[in-house]
Steps between C-alpha positions, in 0.01 A plus 500: 500500500150451359504866391806425287322203346212733412729724293662214306263524199555876472874454543523238225287714268719802575813301417353393165404858413837637607685241290278570199541877513844531657355672803610522860277382785458722802380320811319720749448427866216720617386530859296735709653673796485282809678462828860391496589229754660642814797265459581647159478855633746411777732334246480803267584738781797286607624490139433875458265447206353845436190417296415169664140514379604485133783256575260259672247494218772480234642193674154340506463573129843362416429182694162455339606549138847343504370163373297671228800705392720189490243324277492794259878522479522121436312572177752767401255786547616825655327572829475787748308525823337778702350504845237761568288604796165635387249433221543346157449823307769684696734201469466501120563875488811463717625211288450708184759749625770238444363278225237487227198301606338354189264249655385390842439128550299401806363171622124465495391350832349152510120479495488475877689830523322697229264659752804637679634615162193716446439616855841486667781751484544442125254686280494466118506884480851485650633354177267678258654837593860388443518558125682166474351186345410248770499126440321286760623141505282240676661301780 
């Protein structure tokens, strides 16, 4: 839940921008490939879910962003969501196939996390190559 609190400033800023410019907000749930719990695999096989890998991560994404989506829709702003397995650049490219991406709004990690921001899996070059304006909102 603390991760959702960290995105609140970016979410509120996104809502203001969307209302000002009549834009739609696209929420993206991005994750790297990781092991799927054995219980889910057994469930998926019993339910005959063909692509259980994508189904599992899509369900995680839907669960994670449902509160954010509800908040956006309360403000009367159109909202869509995408779940993606991979890196941010590929996720933006995939999203662009279905919608125009005019701006990317990301949360800027708290001071205690800025070292991870520079040295972790996120690299500033990831967003500089996207050809999309990026707005970093402090948490």
